[in-house]
C-alpha positions as CSV (number, residue, x, y, z in Angstrom):
1,M,158.3,81.2,66.3
2,P,160.8,78.2,66.7
3,P,160.0,75.9,69.6
4,I,163.1,76.9,71.6
5,R,162.1,80.5,71.4
6,R,158.6,79.6,72.5
7,L,160.0,77.8,75.5
8,I,162.2,80.7,76.5
9,A,159.3,83.1,76.1
10,A,157.0,80.9,78.2
11,S,159.7,80.7,80.9
12,A,160.1,84.4,81.0
13,V,156.3,84.9,81.4
14,C,156.3,82.4,84.3
15,A,159.2,84.2,86.0
16,I,157.4,87.5,85.7
17,V,154.1,86.1,87.0
18,A,156.0,84.4,90.0
19,G,157.6,87.7,90.8
20,C,154.3,89.5,90.8
21,N,152.9,86.9,93.2
22,D,155.4,87.7,95.9
23,T,153.1,88.9,98.8
24,R,155.7,89.2,101.5
25,D,155.3,92.9,101.6
26,L,151.8,92.3,103.1
27,A,153.6,91.3,106.4
28,P,155.5,93.7,108.7
29,A,158.8,94.7,107.1
30,T,160.9,94.1,110.3
31,P,160.4,92.3,113.6
32,D,161.6,95.3,115.7
33,A,158.9,97.8,114.8
34,P,155.1,97.7,115.0
35,W,153.1,97.5,111.8
36,Q,151.7,100.8,110.7
37,I,148.0,100.3,110.0
38,P,147.2,101.6,106.5
39,A,144.1,103.7,105.9
40,S,142.6,100.9,103.8
41,A,142.5,98.6,106.8
42,L,140.7,101.1,109.1
43,P,137.1,100.3,109.7
44,T,134.4,102.6,108.4
45,A,132.2,104.7,110.7
46,Q,129.3,102.4,109.9
47,E,131.3,99.2,110.8
48,V,132.2,100.5,114.3
49,A,129.2,102.7,114.9
50,P,129.3,103.6,118.6
51,V,126.5,102.4,120.8
52,S,123.9,105.1,121.3
53,A,124.3,106.9,124.6
54,T,120.5,107.5,124.6
55,P,118.8,105.3,127.2
56,P,116.6,102.7,125.5
57,A,112.9,103.2,125.4
58,E,112.3,100.0,127.3
59,V,113.8,101.6,130.5
60,N,111.5,104.0,132.4
61,P,113.6,106.4,134.5
62,V,110.9,106.8,137.1
63,Q,110.0,103.2,137.5
64,R,111.7,101.1,140.2
65,Y,112.7,97.7,138.7
66,S,112.7,94.4,140.4
67,L,115.5,91.9,139.8
68,A,113.2,89.7,137.5
69,E,112.4,92.8,135.4
70,L,116.1,93.7,135.0
71,I,117.0,90.1,134.0
72,D,114.3,90.2,131.4
73,I,115.7,93.4,129.9
74,A,119.3,92.1,130.0
75,E,118.3,88.9,128.3
76,R,116.8,90.8,125.4
77,R,119.8,93.1,125.0
78,N,122.8,90.9,125.7
79,K,125.1,90.2,122.8
80,T,126.8,87.1,124.3
81,T,123.6,85.2,124.5
82,R,122.8,86.2,121.0
83,I,126.1,84.9,119.8
84,A,125.5,81.6,121.6
85,W,122.0,81.4,120.1
86,E,123.4,81.8,116.6
87,Q,126.0,79.1,117.3
88,A,123.3,76.8,118.5
89,R,121.3,77.4,115.3
90,Q,124.4,76.7,113.2
91,A,124.9,73.5,115.1
92,A,121.3,72.5,114.3
93,I,121.8,73.3,110.7
94,R,124.9,71.1,110.6
95,V,122.7,68.2,111.6
96,G,120.7,68.8,108.4
97,I,123.9,69.0,106.5
98,A,124.9,65.5,107.8
99,Q,121.5,64.1,107.0
100,A,121.9,65.2,103.4
101,A,124.4,62.4,102.9
102,F,121.6,59.8,103.2
103,L,119.9,61.3,100.1
104,P,120.8,61.0,96.4
105,V,122.6,63.8,94.7
106,L,121.0,65.1,91.5
107,T,123.1,67.3,89.2
108,A,122.3,69.1,86.0
109,G,125.1,70.4,83.8
110,A,126.1,71.1,80.3
111,I,129.3,71.5,78.3
112,G,129.6,73.1,74.9
113,G,132.3,74.5,72.7
114,Y,134.2,74.6,69.5
115,Q,137.4,72.8,68.6
116,H,139.8,72.7,65.6
117,I,142.1,69.7,65.6
118,A,144.7,68.2,63.3
119,S,145.3,64.4,63.3
120,P,147.9,62.3,61.5
121,F,146.6,60.2,58.7
122,P,148.3,57.6,56.3
123,S,149.9,59.5,53.4
124,N,148.7,56.9,50.9
125,L,145.1,58.1,51.7
126,V,145.8,61.7,52.3
127,P,149.0,63.0,50.6
128,R,149.7,65.7,53.2
129,G,149.8,63.1,56.0
130,Y,147.1,64.6,58.2
131,I,143.5,65.8,58.3
132,T,141.8,68.7,60.1
133,A,138.4,68.7,61.7
134,N,136.2,71.4,63.2
135,T,133.7,70.3,65.8
136,E,130.9,72.1,67.5
137,E,129.2,70.2,70.3
138,V,126.8,70.7,73.3
139,L,126.4,67.9,75.9
140,P,123.6,68.5,78.4
141,T,123.7,66.1,81.3
142,L,121.4,65.0,84.1
143,A,123.2,62.8,86.6
144,I,122.2,61.1,89.9
145,S,124.5,59.6,92.5
146,Y,123.4,57.6,95.5
147,L,125.6,56.2,98.2
148,L,124.2,52.8,99.1
149,F,126.5,51.5,101.8
150,D,129.5,53.0,103.7
151,F,129.9,50.9,107.0
152,G,128.2,53.6,109.2
153,A,130.2,56.7,108.2
154,R,127.1,58.7,107.5
155,E,125.4,57.6,110.8
156,A,128.5,58.5,112.7
157,A,128.6,62.0,111.1
158,E,124.9,62.6,111.9
159,N,125.2,61.4,115.5
160,A,128.3,63.6,116.0
161,A,126.4,66.6,114.6
162,R,123.5,65.9,116.9
163,D,125.8,65.6,120.0
164,L,127.5,68.9,119.0
165,A,124.0,70.5,118.6
166,V,123.2,69.4,122.2
167,A,126.5,70.9,123.4
168,A,125.7,74.2,121.6
169,N,122.2,74.3,123.1
170,V,123.4,73.8,126.7
171,T,126.2,76.3,126.0
172,F,123.5,78.8,125.1
173,T,121.8,77.9,128.4
174,A,125.1,78.5,130.2
175,A,125.4,81.9,128.6
176,H,122.0,82.8,130.0
177,Q,122.9,81.5,133.5
178,K,126.1,83.5,133.5
179,L,124.2,86.7,132.4
180,I,121.6,86.1,135.1
181,F,124.3,85.7,137.8
182,E,126.1,88.8,136.7
183,V,122.9,90.9,136.7
184,T,121.9,89.4,140.1
185,R,125.3,90.0,141.7
186,A,125.3,93.6,140.4
187,Y,121.7,94.1,141.6
188,F,122.5,92.9,145.1
189,S,125.7,94.8,145.2
190,L,124.0,98.0,144.2
191,D,121.4,97.6,146.9
192,G,124.2,97.0,149.4
193,A,125.9,100.1,148.2
194,D,122.7,102.1,148.6
195,V,122.4,100.8,152.2
196,A,126.1,101.5,152.9
197,L,125.6,105.1,151.7
198,R,122.6,105.6,154.0
199,A,124.6,104.1,156.9
200,A,127.5,106.5,156.1
201,E,125.1,109.4,156.1
202,Q,123.6,108.3,159.5
203,A,127.2,108.0,160.8
204,L,127.7,111.6,159.7
205,K,124.6,112.7,161.6
206,D,125.9,110.9,164.7
207,A,129.2,112.6,164.4
208,Q,127.6,116.0,164.0
209,E,125.5,115.4,167.2
210,L,128.7,114.6,169.1
211,Q,130.3,117.7,167.7
212,S,127.3,119.8,168.8
213,S,127.5,118.2,172.3
214,A,131.3,118.9,172.5
215,E,130.8,122.5,171.4
216,A,127.9,123.0,173.9
217,L,130.0,121.5,176.7
218,H,132.9,123.6,175.8
219,G,130.7,126.7,175.8
220,R,129.8,125.9,179.4
221,G,133.4,125.2,180.3
222,L,132.8,121.5,180.7
223,A,134.9,120.3,177.7
224,T,138.3,121.2,176.4
225,I,139.1,122.7,173.0
226,V,140.9,119.4,172.2
227,A,137.6,117.5,172.5
228,V,135.9,120.0,170.2
229,E,138.7,119.7,167.6
230,E,138.6,115.9,167.8
231,A,134.8,116.0,167.3
232,R,135.2,118.2,164.3
233,R,137.9,115.8,162.9
234,D,135.5,112.9,163.4
235,T,132.8,114.8,161.5
236,A,135.2,115.5,158.7
237,Q,136.1,111.9,158.6
238,R,132.4,110.9,158.3
239,R,131.9,113.4,155.4
240,Y,134.8,111.7,153.7
241,D,133.3,108.3,154.4
242,V,130.0,109.5,152.8
243,A,131.9,110.6,149.7
244,L,133.6,107.2,149.5
245,A,130.2,105.5,149.9
246,R,128.7,107.6,147.2
247,T,131.5,106.7,144.9
248,A,131.0,103.0,145.6
249,Q,127.3,103.5,145.0
250,H,128.0,105.1,141.6
251,D,130.4,102.3,140.7
252,A,127.8,99.6,141.6
253,S,125.3,101.5,139.5
254,Y,127.6,101.5,136.5
255,A,128.4,97.8,137.1
256,L,124.7,97.0,136.9
257,L,124.3,99.0,133.7
258,T,127.3,97.2,132.2
259,A,125.9,93.8,133.1
260,M,122.6,94.7,131.4
261,D,124.4,96.2,128.3
262,L,122.8,99.6,129.0
263,P,124.3,103.0,128.1
264,P,126.1,104.6,131.1
265,T,123.8,107.5,130.9
266,T,120.7,105.4,131.7
267,R,118.9,106.4,134.8
268,L,117.9,103.1,136.5
269,Q,116.1,102.8,139.8
270,T,115.7,99.5,141.6
271,V,113.5,98.1,144.3
272,D,114.9,98.4,147.8
273,I,115.7,94.9,149.1
274,S,117.6,95.9,152.2
275,T,114.9,94.4,154.4
276,R,114.7,91.2,152.4
277,V,115.0,88.1,154.6
278,L,118.2,86.2,153.9
279,P,118.0,82.6,152.7
280,Q,118.3,80.1,155.4
281,P,121.1,77.4,155.3
282,S,120.3,74.9,152.6
283,G,118.4,71.8,153.8
284,S,120.4,69.8,151.3
285,T,123.7,68.2,152.2
286,L,126.8,69.1,150.3
287,E,126.9,65.7,148.8
288,H,123.4,66.1,147.5
289,L,124.2,69.5,145.9
290,L,127.3,68.0,144.3
291,A,125.3,65.2,142.8
292,D,122.8,67.8,141.5
293,A,125.5,69.9,140.0
294,L,126.9,66.9,138.1
295,R,123.5,66.4,136.5
296,R,122.6,70.0,135.8
297,R,125.7,72.0,135.1
298,P,125.5,73.2,131.5
299,D,129.3,73.2,131.0
300,L,129.5,69.6,132.2
301,I,126.6,68.5,130.0
302,A,128.3,70.2,127.0
303,A,131.6,68.5,127.7
304,V,129.9,65.1,127.9
305,A,128.1,65.8,124.6
306,K,131.4,66.7,122.9
307,L,132.9,63.5,124.3
308,R,130.0,61.5,122.7
309,A,130.7,63.4,119.4
310,S,134.3,62.4,119.6
311,D,133.3,58.7,119.9
312,Q,131.4,59.2,116.7
313,G,134.4,60.8,115.1
314,I,136.4,57.6,115.9
315,A,133.7,55.5,114.3
316,A,133.7,57.7,111.2
317,A,137.5,57.5,110.9
318,R,137.5,53.7,111.2
319,S,134.8,53.4,108.5
320,A,137.0,55.2,106.1
321,F,139.2,52.2,105.9
322,L,136.4,50.1,104.5
323,P,134.8,50.1,101.0
324,N,131.7,52.0,100.1
325,L,129.2,51.3,97.4
326,S,127.3,53.9,95.3
327,V,125.2,53.9,92.2
328,D,125.7,56.5,89.5
329,A,123.4,57.2,86.6
330,N,123.2,59.8,83.9
331,I,121.2,60.9,80.9
332,Q,122.9,62.9,78.3
333,G,122.1,64.5,74.9
334,N,124.8,64.8,72.3
335,L,124.1,67.9,70.2
336,G,127.0,68.5,67.8
337,Q,128.4,68.6,64.3
338,I,131.7,68.0,62.7
339,S,133.4,69.1,59.5
340,V,136.5,67.2,58.2
341,D,138.9,68.9,55.8
342,G,136.5,71.7,55.0
343,M,133.7,69.3,54.0
344,P,130.1,70.1,54.9
345,Y,129.1,69.7,58.6
346,E,127.5,66.4,59.7
347,G,125.5,66.6,62.9
348,V,124.1,64.3,65.6
349,K,121.2,64.8,68.0
350,Q,120.9,61.7,70.0
351,P,120.3,60.8,73.7
352,Q,122.6,58.6,75.7
353,A,122.5,57.2,79.1
354,G,124.4,55.0,81.6
355,V,124.1,53.3,85.0
356,F,127.1,52.3,87.0
357,L,127.9,50.7,90.4
358,H,130.8,52.4,92.0
359,L,132.9,50.5,94.6
360,H,135.5,52.7,96.3
361,W,138.0,51.0,98.6
362,P,141.0,53.1,99.7
363,L,143.9,50.7,100.0
364,Y,146.7,53.2,100.4
365,E,146.7,56.9,100.8
366,G,150.1,57.7,102.2
367,G,149.0,57.3,105.8
368,L,146.1,59.8,105.5
369,L,143.5,57.6,107.0
370,Q,145.7,56.4,109.8
371,N,146.5,59.9,110.8
372,R,142.8,60.9,110.7
373,L,142.1,58.0,113.0
374,R,144.9,59.0,115.3
375,E,143.5,62.6,115.3
376,A,140.0,61.3,116.2
377,E,141.4,59.2,119.0
378,S,143.4,62.2,120.3
379,Q,140.3,64.4,120.1
380,H,138.5,61.7,122.2
381,D,141.2,61.8,124.8
382,E,141.0,65.6,124.9
383,A,137.3,65.5,125.3
384,M,137.6,63.0,128.1
385,A,140.1,65.3,129.9
386,A,137.7,68.2,129.4
387,V,134.9,66.2,131.0
388,E,137.1,65.5,134.0
389,E,138.2,69.1,134.3
390,A,134.6,70.3,134.1
391,R,133.5,67.8,136.7
392,N,136.3,68.8,139.1
393,Q,135.7,72.5,138.5
394,A,132.0,72.0,139.2
395,L,132.7,70.2,142.5
396,R,135.2,72.9,143.6
397,E,132.8,75.7,142.8
398,V,129.8,74.0,144.5
399,A,131.8,73.2,147.6
400,L,133.2,76.7,147.9
401,A,129.8,78.4,147.3
402,Y,128.1,76.1,149.8
403,D,130.8,77.0,152.5
404,Q,130.6,80.7,151.7
405,L,126.8,80.7,152.0
406,E,126.9,78.9,155.4
407,T,129.7,81.0,156.9
408,G,128.2,84.2,155.4
409,L,124.9,83.6,157.2
410,Q,126.8,83.1,160.4
411,Q,128.6,86.4,159.9
412,Y,125.3,88.1,159.3
413,D,123.9,86.8,162.5
414,A,127.0,87.9,164.4
415,A,126.9,91.3,162.7
416,R,123.2,91.8,163.6
417,A,124.0,91.1,167.3
418,L,127.0,93.4,167.1
419,L,124.9,96.2,165.7
420,S,122.3,95.8,168.4
421,A,125.0,96.1,171.1
422,A,126.7,99.0,169.3
423,E,123.4,100.9,169.1
424,T,122.8,100.5,172.8
425,A,126.4,101.4,173.7
426,Y,126.3,104.5,171.5
427,S,123.0,105.7,172.8
428,S,124.2,105.4,176.4
429,A,127.6,107.0,175.7
430,S,126.1,109.8,173.7
431,D,123.6,110.7,176.3
432,S,126.1,110.5,179.1
433,Y,128.5,112.7,177.2
434,A,125.8,115.3,176.4
435,H,125.1,115.5,180.2
436,G,128.8,115.8,181.0
437,I,129.1,112.3,182.6
438,A,131.1,110.3,180.0
439,T,134.2,111.5,178.3
440,F,134.4,112.5,174.6
441,T,136.7,109.6,174.0
442,E,134.1,107.1,175.2
443,A,131.4,108.7,173.1
444,A,133.6,108.9,170.0
445,T,134.6,105.3,170.4
446,A,131.0,104.2,170.7
447,E,130.1,106.2,167.6
448,A,132.9,104.6,165.6
449,A,131.9,101.2,166.7
450,L,128.3,101.8,165.7
451,A,129.4,103.0,162.2
452,A,131.6,100.0,161.8
453,A,128.7,97.7,162.9
454,R,126.3,99.2,160.4
455,A,128.9,98.7,157.6
456,D,129.6,95.1,158.7
457,L,125.9,94.3,158.7
458,T,125.4,95.8,155.2
459,R,128.3,93.9,153.8
460,A,127.1,90.6,155.4
461,H,123.6,91.1,154.1
462,T,124.7,91.8,150.6
463,Q,127.3,89.1,150.5
464,S,124.8,86.5,151.8
465,L,122.4,87.3,148.9
466,V,125.3,87.1,146.4
467,N,126.5,83.8,148.0
468,A,123.0,82.3,147.6
469,A,123.0,83.3,143.9
470,A,126.5,81.9,143.5
471,L,125.4,78.5,144.9
472,A,122.5,78.3,142.6
473,F,124.8,79.2,139.7
474,A,127.4,76.7,140.7
475,T,124.8,73.9,140.8
476,G,123.4,74.8,137.4
477,A,120.0,75.7,139.0
478,L,120.1,79.5,138.5
479,N,117.4,81.0,136.3
480,A,115.4,84.2,136.4
481,N,112.9,82.8,138.9
482,T,115.4,81.4,141.3
483,A,117.4,84.6,141.2
484,A,114.4,86.8,141.9
485,G,113.2,84.4,144.7
486,I,116.4,84.5,146.7
487,G,115.5,85.6,150.2
488,L,111.8,85.9,149.5
489,R,109.2,84.2,151.7
């Protein structure tokens, strides 16, 4: 085929291949309609197998679990902590990857093949003006390369990897602390919902007693039908309140199962902590707690570790401007043969070796190194801002949790006093109404105040326990032992 035809044919083949490589049809066709997911993209049943609704064997439906036991179960099942653990392991492996740069690289390889070549040759020696040769050759090689000096680039890479490993480890700790707090909060909330349900049921009994009194007095002509209907209305209201409390109790139960990554069908019973003594106001000052938080908060420690890694990134980027020196050596074997112009093959089977010093000094790379340094400096500034944000967030959360714990305990004391007074008032009003001395309005008002006082005390008790856990979480001191020990003496 003439050369021009070969060129045209090659161009046509390239055009066809380029057209076949147009992958724009993989994207949505138009911007005004959603992409129709093809069947090939749908996950298989195995890939998205639903979580079994069967309660795990580790949960005994007849056992009452303490908070420490629930935290232990949650930590074994939680996927977030597992992900954080794998990320920490990967960060540790990357330290080993960085350390590998300090060791020599040993490579074994081989190349072999056949080649037919034609080379020009003086016509006074070869009338046709060229010679042909057939070569068959195998070149096994064993090479070693060792970087001797690089102005600290390897040390910076290893130190950065170590700092990032620290950040990954404390992030793993932070994932556990968050899990412990979520389980603790759900556990306290469920106990509070149980107490609220019992309080609503007691309020229903009180309302029913008032209704019985109203009906008895009406039967003796000492109460109007209006008072009886009002009493029945109050009883109906209390039944509704019980239904609401039972719904809240179910919601709190599901919230605890969710926090523990348990199936919603799991029957889980918890230890009653309604009589647990509340934690007393912290003996530490707010300033002391803030200082502790700055030393112990995992997110802040991780941010500082990433800042240190960014410093090493700047050092590595600067070292790239300087030369590095390495030594390269190889041992080869030349196993081949050649035939020229159809003559018999002549072979060679000889070893060969070489040792070289390699100096590499990048003088100009189109601004690549400068931009890498600018990127490293920007990453340092970003890490510095992240440290400041983590510090400010820690201070805000500790101050808020401290204030909420202090005020919550005050609310609990006030609610306890209110409940005592409401119980006395209701007992007096109920007895007086039953004997026809007080009015139904007075008795009903006292009953409503008692129900509200019980609810307020329950909320204050639950919230104080949650606030204590929140303060420990905000200062970075929350673990399974501190969570289980809240309010215990």
